[in-house]
C-alpha positions as CSV (number, residue, x, y, z in Angstrom):
1,M,91.0,99.0,89.8
2,A,92.6,100.0,86.8
3,V,94.4,97.4,85.1
4,A,97.5,99.6,83.9
5,R,99.0,103.3,84.1
6,L,100.0,105.1,81.0
7,R,103.5,105.3,80.4
8,A,103.5,107.5,77.5
9,V,101.8,108.7,74.5
10,V,104.2,107.3,71.7
11,L,104.0,109.7,68.3
12,D,105.2,107.8,65.2
13,C,107.4,109.9,63.0
14,P,110.8,110.2,60.4
15,D,112.8,111.9,62.8
16,P,112.0,111.4,66.3
17,R,114.9,113.9,67.5
18,A,113.9,116.9,65.5
19,L,109.7,116.1,66.3
20,A,110.7,116.1,70.6
21,E,112.3,119.5,70.1
22,F,108.9,120.5,68.7
23,Y,107.5,119.0,71.5
24,A,109.6,120.0,74.1
25,A,109.4,124.1,72.6
26,L,105.7,123.5,73.1
27,L,105.0,121.9,76.3
28,G,108.6,122.3,77.9
29,G,110.7,119.5,79.1
30,T,113.9,118.2,77.8
31,P,114.2,115.3,74.9
32,T,116.2,112.3,76.3
33,R,117.4,109.3,74.0
34,N,118.6,105.8,75.5
35,P,121.8,105.2,73.9
36,D,120.3,101.6,73.1
37,E,117.6,103.0,71.5
38,D,118.5,105.2,68.3
39,D,114.8,105.3,67.0
40,W,113.2,106.6,70.1
41,I,113.3,109.8,72.2
42,D,111.3,110.5,75.5
43,L,110.0,113.6,76.8
44,E,109.1,114.0,80.1
45,V,106.2,116.9,79.8
46,P,106.3,119.4,83.1
47,G,102.9,118.6,84.7
48,G,102.1,116.2,82.5
49,H,102.0,113.1,80.6
50,P,105.2,111.9,78.8
51,L,105.5,111.7,75.1
52,A,107.9,109.4,73.0
53,F,108.7,109.8,69.8
54,Q,109.3,106.7,67.7
55,E,111.2,106.5,63.9
56,A,108.6,105.1,61.6
57,P,110.7,104.3,58.0
58,G,107.7,105.2,55.4
59,Y,105.6,107.4,57.9
60,V,102.4,109.0,56.4
61,P,100.8,111.9,58.4
62,P,97.1,111.2,59.3
63,P,94.7,112.9,56.9
64,W,92.6,115.5,58.3
65,P,90.0,116.7,57.5
66,S,89.1,113.2,55.4
67,P,86.0,111.4,55.0
68,H,88.7,108.6,53.9
69,G,90.5,108.1,56.8
70,A,90.6,108.9,60.3
71,Q,93.3,111.1,62.4
72,Q,93.1,108.2,64.8
73,F,93.9,110.8,68.0
74,H,95.2,114.2,68.4
75,L,96.5,115.8,71.4
76,D,94.7,118.9,73.4
77,V,97.0,121.5,74.7
78,T,95.7,124.3,76.8
79,V,97.5,128.2,76.2
80,D,96.0,131.3,78.1
81,D,95.5,133.2,74.8
82,L,94.9,131.8,71.3
83,D,96.1,134.3,69.3
84,A,99.5,134.4,70.8
85,G,99.6,130.9,71.1
86,E,99.1,130.8,67.6
87,K,101.8,132.7,66.8
88,Q,104.0,130.7,68.5
89,V,103.3,127.1,67.3
90,L,103.4,128.7,63.9
91,T,107.0,129.6,64.5
92,L,108.2,126.8,65.8
93,G,106.6,125.0,62.6
94,A,103.4,124.1,63.2
95,T,100.5,124.2,60.1
96,V,97.1,125.5,60.4
97,L,94.8,123.1,60.0
98,D,91.4,124.6,61.1
99,N,91.5,128.1,62.8
100,E,88.6,129.8,61.1
101,D,86.3,130.2,63.7
102,R,87.6,132.9,66.0
103,T,84.4,132.6,68.8
104,R,85.5,128.5,69.4
105,A,87.6,127.9,72.2
106,W,90.3,125.7,70.2
107,R,92.0,126.2,67.4
108,V,93.7,123.0,65.2
109,Y,97.0,123.0,63.8
110,A,99.3,119.7,62.5
111,D,102.8,119.3,64.0
112,P,105.7,119.5,61.8
113,V,105.0,116.0,60.3
114,G,101.3,116.2,60.4
115,H,99.9,114.8,63.8
116,P,96.9,116.9,64.1
117,F,96.4,118.9,67.6
118,C,94.5,121.8,69.3
119,L,95.3,124.9,70.7
120,C,92.4,125.4,73.5
121,V,91.9,128.1,76.1
122,D,90.4,127.4,79.7
123,E,86.9,129.2,78.9
124,G,87.4,130.5,82.7
125,V,90.3,132.1,81.7
């Protein structure tokens, strides 16, 4: 029996509203703010796990790739077409971290504040 249930994956960032809007455009959902928490935004992702965004003063993005530091974690998100998905995430403000091997079923990007995420395509699609 599990000890706990996952409530949300929380991403530190300099501007919770802006980053929540990026992920809402990427994954769907509507960002919501509790009136008692100015530094926190929730995003209920349709058909997925909730994300939350917390203001972190002095935020520094994780290095990627780096032999001197770890990315800590990253999100894998699925798209039907990697080329189309890439165009869309770049329009939303993502940056390319690793998309050179076009034969792979995944590519690596950073969100607008530097968190790595992968666009993945189901190989059965």
